[in-house]
C-alpha positions as CSV (number, residue, x, y, z in Angstrom):
1,M,0.0,0.0,-0.1
2,P,1.3,2.9,-1.2
3,E,2.4,5.7,1.8
4,R,-0.5,8.4,2.6
5,T,0.0,11.7,1.2
6,L,1.5,14.2,4.9
7,R,-1.6,15.9,5.6
8,I,0.3,19.3,6.6
9,A,-1.4,22.8,8.1
10,F,0.8,25.8,7.6
11,M,0.7,28.6,10.7
12,G,1.9,31.4,9.7
13,T,0.8,35.3,9.6
14,S,3.7,37.8,8.5
15,A,5.3,38.7,5.5
16,F,8.4,36.2,6.7
17,A,6.0,33.0,6.2
18,V,5.0,33.9,2.4
19,P,8.4,32.0,0.8
20,P,7.9,28.8,3.3
21,L,4.5,28.6,2.0
22,E,5.0,29.3,-1.8
23,A,7.6,26.4,-1.0
24,L,5.3,23.8,0.7
25,A,2.8,24.7,-2.4
26,R,5.2,23.1,-4.2
27,E,5.9,20.4,-2.8
28,A,4.0,16.7,-3.3
29,V,1.5,17.2,0.2
30,D,-1.6,17.8,1.1
31,I,-2.1,21.2,2.8
32,V,-5.1,21.0,4.3
33,A,-5.7,24.3,6.2
34,I,-3.9,27.9,6.3
35,Y,-4.1,29.0,9.8
36,T,-3.2,33.1,10.1
37,Q,-4.4,35.7,12.6
38,P,-7.6,37.6,11.8
39,P,-7.8,40.6,9.9
40,R,-6.6,44.1,11.4
41,P,-7.5,47.9,11.0
42,A,-4.9,49.3,9.0
43,G,-3.5,52.1,7.2
44,R,-5.4,56.0,7.4
45,G,-9.2,54.7,6.3
46,R,-8.5,51.6,9.4
47,K,-9.9,49.0,7.2
48,L,-9.1,45.6,7.4
49,R,-6.5,44.3,6.1
50,L,-5.3,40.2,5.4
51,S,-1.8,39.3,6.4
52,P,0.5,38.5,3.6
53,V,-0.2,34.7,4.7
54,H,-4.2,35.0,4.2
55,E,-3.5,36.8,0.6
56,T,-1.5,34.3,-0.4
57,A,-3.7,31.2,0.8
58,M,-6.0,32.7,-1.5
59,R,-4.0,32.9,-4.4
60,L,-3.2,29.6,-3.8
61,G,-6.9,28.2,-3.2
62,L,-6.1,27.3,0.0
63,P,-9.0,27.2,2.6
64,V,-8.0,29.6,5.8
65,H,-8.7,29.8,9.3
66,T,-8.5,33.2,11.6
67,P,-9.1,32.4,15.0
68,H,-8.2,34.5,17.7
69,T,-7.3,32.3,20.2
70,F,-6.6,28.3,20.5
71,R,-7.5,28.7,24.4
72,D,-10.9,27.7,23.6
73,E,-12.0,24.0,23.0
74,A,-13.8,24.5,20.0
75,A,-10.2,26.3,18.2
76,Q,-8.5,22.7,19.6
77,S,-11.1,20.5,18.6
78,G,-11.5,21.2,15.1
79,F,-7.5,21.3,14.6
80,A,-7.6,18.1,15.7
81,A,-10.2,17.0,13.5
82,L,-8.2,18.0,11.0
83,D,-6.1,14.7,11.3
84,L,-2.6,16.3,10.9
85,D,0.3,14.3,10.0
86,V,2.5,17.5,11.0
87,A,1.8,21.6,11.5
88,I,4.4,23.9,10.0
89,V,4.7,27.2,12.0
90,A,6.3,30.5,10.5
91,S,6.1,34.1,12.1
92,Y,2.4,33.2,13.2
93,G,1.7,35.4,16.8
94,L,-0.8,32.8,18.4
95,L,0.4,30.5,21.3
96,L,-0.2,27.2,20.6
97,P,-0.7,25.2,24.1
98,G,0.0,22.0,24.5
99,A,-3.4,20.2,22.5
100,V,-2.4,21.6,19.5
101,L,1.0,21.5,19.9
102,D,0.2,17.7,20.2
103,A,-2.7,17.1,17.5
104,P,-0.7,15.9,14.1
105,R,1.1,12.4,14.3
106,L,4.4,14.5,13.6
107,G,3.7,17.5,16.0
108,C,4.5,21.3,15.5
109,I,7.5,22.5,13.5
110,N,8.9,25.7,13.5
111,I,10.5,28.3,11.0
112,H,13.0,30.5,13.3
113,A,15.1,33.4,12.3
114,S,17.9,32.8,14.7
115,I,20.4,29.8,15.4
116,L,18.9,28.3,18.6
117,P,19.0,28.3,21.8
118,R,20.7,32.5,20.4
119,W,17.4,35.3,20.1
120,R,14.6,32.8,21.0
121,G,11.2,35.0,20.8
122,A,9.5,37.4,18.8
123,A,12.1,39.7,17.4
124,P,15.4,37.8,16.4
125,I,16.3,39.2,13.3
126,Q,16.8,42.9,14.8
127,R,17.9,41.9,18.2
128,A,20.7,39.9,16.1
129,I,21.7,43.2,14.6
130,L,21.9,45.1,17.4
131,A,24.0,43.2,19.8
132,G,26.8,43.1,16.7
133,D,26.2,39.0,16.0
134,R,28.3,38.0,12.8
135,E,26.1,35.3,12.2
136,S,22.3,34.3,11.1
137,G,20.5,31.2,10.4
138,V,17.7,29.7,9.9
139,D,16.5,26.9,12.5
140,L,13.0,24.3,12.0
141,F,12.9,22.8,15.0
142,Q,10.1,20.6,17.5
143,M,7.8,22.9,19.2
144,E,7.0,22.2,22.2
145,E,5.5,24.2,24.9
146,G,8.4,26.4,26.1
147,L,9.8,29.2,24.8
148,D,11.4,28.0,20.9
149,T,13.1,25.8,23.2
150,G,12.5,22.1,21.0
151,P,14.9,20.3,19.2
152,V,16.6,21.4,16.3
153,L,15.9,19.4,12.9
154,L,17.7,21.2,9.9
155,R,20.1,24.3,10.5
156,R,21.4,26.3,8.1
157,R,23.6,29.9,8.4
158,V,24.3,33.0,7.3
159,R,26.7,36.1,7.5
160,I,25.3,39.1,8.8
161,E,26.7,41.8,6.4
162,D,28.3,45.1,7.5
163,D,25.4,47.2,5.5
164,D,22.3,44.2,6.5
165,T,19.2,45.9,7.7
166,S,16.7,44.3,9.6
167,S,14.5,44.3,6.2
168,T,17.5,43.4,4.1
169,L,18.5,40.3,6.6
170,H,14.9,39.5,6.8
171,D,14.3,38.7,3.2
172,R,17.4,36.4,3.3
173,L,16.6,34.5,5.8
174,A,13.2,34.3,4.9
175,G,14.2,33.0,1.1
176,L,16.6,30.5,3.0
177,G,13.8,28.9,5.3
178,A,11.5,28.5,2.2
179,S,15.2,26.5,0.8
180,M,15.0,24.5,3.3
181,I,11.3,22.8,3.1
182,P,12.3,20.5,0.4
183,E,14.5,19.0,2.7
184,L,12.0,18.8,5.8
185,V,9.3,17.3,3.3
186,Q,11.7,14.1,2.5
187,G,12.9,13.9,5.9
188,L,9.3,13.8,7.3
189,Q,8.4,11.2,5.1
190,S,11.3,9.5,5.1
191,G,11.5,9.0,8.8
192,T,15.2,10.4,8.9
193,L,15.1,13.7,10.3
194,D,17.2,13.5,13.5
195,P,16.2,15.7,16.1
196,V,19.4,17.8,18.0
197,P,18.6,18.7,22.0
198,Q,18.9,22.2,22.5
199,S,22.0,23.7,25.1
200,P,20.3,25.5,27.4
201,A,24.1,27.4,27.8
202,G,23.7,30.5,25.7
203,A,20.2,30.8,25.4
204,V,19.2,34.8,25.2
205,Y,15.4,36.2,24.8
206,A,14.8,38.4,21.2
207,R,12.2,40.3,23.1
208,K,9.7,42.8,21.1
209,L,10.2,45.9,19.6
210,L,9.5,49.1,21.3
211,K,8.4,52.1,20.2
212,E,10.5,53.6,23.1
213,E,13.9,51.9,21.4
214,A,13.6,54.4,18.1
215,N,14.6,57.3,20.2
216,I,18.8,57.6,19.5
217,D,20.8,58.6,22.5
218,F,23.9,60.3,21.2
219,A,25.7,59.2,24.1
220,E,26.2,56.1,22.9
221,P,29.1,54.8,20.8
222,A,28.8,55.6,17.0
223,A,28.9,51.9,16.1
224,T,25.7,51.1,18.9
225,I,23.5,53.5,17.5
226,E,24.7,52.9,13.3
227,R,23.6,49.3,14.6
228,K,20.5,50.5,16.0
229,I,19.9,52.3,12.3
230,R,20.4,49.2,10.8
231,A,18.3,46.8,13.3
232,F,15.3,49.7,13.1
233,D,14.4,49.5,9.6
234,P,11.7,48.9,8.7
235,W,10.4,49.5,12.0
236,P,9.8,51.3,14.0
237,G,13.1,53.5,12.4
238,T,15.3,55.8,14.8
239,W,14.4,59.4,15.3
240,C,16.0,62.1,16.9
241,R,15.7,66.1,17.1
242,I,16.7,69.3,16.7
243,G,14.7,72.3,18.4
244,T,11.0,71.2,17.7
245,E,11.7,69.0,14.3
246,R,12.2,65.3,14.7
247,L,15.1,63.7,12.1
248,R,15.0,59.8,11.6
249,I,18.5,58.8,10.6
250,R,17.7,56.1,7.5
251,R,21.4,55.6,7.1
252,A,25.1,56.3,8.4
253,K,28.3,55.1,8.6
254,T,31.1,55.9,11.9
255,V,33.7,58.2,11.7
256,G,36.9,58.5,14.1
257,E,36.1,62.3,14.9
258,S,34.7,63.6,18.3
259,G,33.1,66.4,20.2
260,E,29.7,66.7,22.1
261,P,27.8,63.6,22.1
262,G,24.9,65.3,19.7
263,E,26.9,68.2,18.4
264,V,27.4,68.9,14.4
265,I,30.9,68.2,14.1
266,G,30.6,68.4,10.3
267,L,28.4,69.2,7.0
268,P,26.4,67.7,5.2
269,L,25.9,66.4,8.4
270,T,28.1,64.5,11.2
271,I,27.0,63.9,14.6
272,A,29.8,63.8,17.6
273,C,28.9,60.3,19.4
274,G,29.7,59.2,22.9
275,T,32.5,57.4,21.4
276,G,33.4,58.7,17.5
277,G,31.1,60.5,14.9
278,L,28.1,59.4,13.2
279,E,28.0,60.2,8.9
280,V,24.4,60.4,8.2
281,L,24.3,59.4,4.6
282,E,20.0,59.5,4.5
283,I,17.7,61.2,6.6
284,Q,14.2,62.0,6.7
285,R,11.7,64.8,8.0
286,E,8.6,63.8,9.5
287,G,5.8,63.1,7.0
288,R,8.3,63.8,3.6
289,K,10.5,61.9,1.8
290,P,14.3,60.6,2.8
291,M,17.2,62.7,1.3
292,T,20.1,63.2,1.1
293,P,22.0,65.6,4.4
294,G,23.4,68.1,1.3
295,E,19.6,68.0,0.3
296,L,18.2,68.6,3.9
297,Q,21.1,71.1,4.6
298,R,19.2,73.1,1.4
299,G,15.5,73.7,2.4
300,F,16.2,72.9,6.8
301,P,19.9,74.4,7.6
302,I,21.8,72.8,10.5
303,A,24.7,74.6,11.4
304,P,28.3,73.0,12.8
305,G,28.1,73.4,16.7
306,S,23.9,73.0,16.4
307,R,23.1,70.2,18.8
308,L,20.7,67.5,18.3
309,E,18.8,65.1,20.6
């Protein structure tokens, strides 16, 4: 008797999960359900917007479920009734209780954007850049009730480049996760995946980003601020003020010049930091388009010796 085609649910919400979903749809498997978070109000009109995974599932003609929670018995029993072999989870955003994790025959497998146990949690890409890590990657691990604690099934590594932002690293890691899907499916079908338990040593929590973190403190070293600019691109951005004007620094590089933190020490716009200086390469006034510091100076001149906060 031929083996049963794998019955799979895919659970994801953000753009990170779209390439893996598209890769899974190219495999000889039975995707019986897509789970994603419900539509949310967005934009100036606050109209309900489907998640990127929801939109992709509709394009692929796959059935979509949007529970607000898995804490109630109805959601749990509906999930169990799917008679799944496995659920693949990527950037879903809802807590999965034990009853859900244990329902599929092969459990639930998470696609996570870090080399575990480093950067367990909500914001591994941003935290890795902010910390100055030289390496990231994607781990596919067997989920359990602890936060990103389960054994690793597959792992791929990538270098974090000096000019990587959260946006560029996000896209590379999403593509990397997608590239691992064929090997995952093959391993699940053949039973050849070898779970490797995580070591508790080196575990670091990647807490969720807060808007308050986006404010630049020029008393920090220039290298720290430069990493923050890249880590918080595209959201929440990094901001400073001169007078009542709020400015977003979008790109910068470190330089050796020094001065009082926040002091403009060079033109078109170099700012002293706690250690070293920051030469701004791209900047944005609130409500305006990004521009070069030279373009900013023509419409909003900032003189040497001025102080940014």
